[in-house]
N, C-alpha and C positions, 0 to 999 in steps of 0.2 A: 307760487310756481305752478305751472300747468301740469296736468297729468302726464303729458308727453315728456316734459323735462324730467319729472320724477322717474319715469320709466327709463329714460336715457341714462340718468345718473345711476340708477339701480343696476342696469345692464353693464355699465362701465365698471362699477364696483365688483360685480359678479365676474367679469372677465379678468380683472386684476387678481381677484381671489383665486380663480381657477389656474391662471398661469403660474403664480407663485406657489400655490398649494400643490399642483401637479408636479412641479419641479422638485419640491421637497419630498413629496410622497414617493415618487418614482425613484429618486436618488436614495432614499432610505430603504425602500424595498430591495433595490439592486444590491445595496451593501449587505442587507440581511440574508439575501440569497447566496452570497459568496463572501462570507465574513473572513475566511482565510485570505483571499486575494486582497480584500480591503485592508486587513491588518498588515499584510506584507507590504503593500503600497505605502501605508502611513508610516510604518516603522522605517522603511527605506528612505523616506523623505525627512523624518524628524529625529531618528535615534541619535544622530551626531550633533544635534542642536541643543539649545537651552531647554527645549520643550520635551526632550527625550526623558525616559524614566517611567516610574509607576503611574504618573498622571496620564501619560500617553495611552497606556493600556486601558485606563478608565474612560478616556475620551473615545477610544476605538469601540468600547462596549456601548457607550451612551449615545454617540452621534447618530447611528442608524435608527435607534428607537426614537430619539427626539425628532429627527427629520420625518419619520413615518407618522408619528403622532401629530406633529404640528401641521404637516401637509394635509392629513386627513381632516383636521379641524378646519383648516382654511377652505378646503374643497367643499365641505358640508356647510360651512358658515356657522359653526358652533363655537361659542366663546371666542369669537373672532378677534376681539381686542386683546385677549390674553395670548392667542395664537400669534398675532402680529408682534407683540412684545417678545415672546419666546423666540420667534423666527428672527427678529432683529438681533437679539443677543447671540443666537447661533451664528448668524452672518458675521457679527463682530468677532467672534472667536475664530471663525474660519479666515476672516480678513487678517487678523493678527498673526495667525499661523503662517499664512502665505507671505506676509511681510518678513517674518523671521527667515524664511528660506529664499527671500528675494524673488518671489514669483509675482512680479508686478502685473503681468498680463492677466492672471487670475484675479489679482486684487481689483483690477478695473472692472472685471465682470461682476465680482461680488459687490462693488460699489454701485453698479447699475441695479442689481437686485435690491440693494438697500434703498436706493432711490424709489424704485417701484413700491417697495414695502411702505415707505413714508407716505407716498401718494395714497396707497390703500388705507393706511391708518387714518389719514385725514379725511377719507371719504366714507367712513363707517356709518355716518348718519344716513347714507344711501345704501344700506345693506339689507334691504327688505326681501331680496330673493335669497334667503338663507334660513337655516334653522333658527338663528337669532331673531330674524325678522318675523318668523312664525310665532316665536315666544314673546314677541313684543319688546325685545331688548336688543 
């Protein structure tokens, strides 16, 4: 493969990492900046469903931290494979929650993010513009 093709593939991977990473990073930071509003919103959507209860409170505490950490990892390109898998499971949890409340429009958005994440995961051999790339991994 030519140097130009390698560069093009590396830039495509970088772009995907940044789009998904910034989405998660900013979403997590926004939730952390206004935890009360986030908590009220989630309780309002899920308290009367099968997902309500003590696990919902745990979810409210963990989701912003997970989104922020996973987003930062993707933006920096550090432990990118682990970040992709973690982000995938996070998207799956969000998808299932939205299915429970029949929010199919949001489910389709989450499915699109998951598709982009699969493309990113499959392109990690071209992840040289990253901390992982600098570390040789």
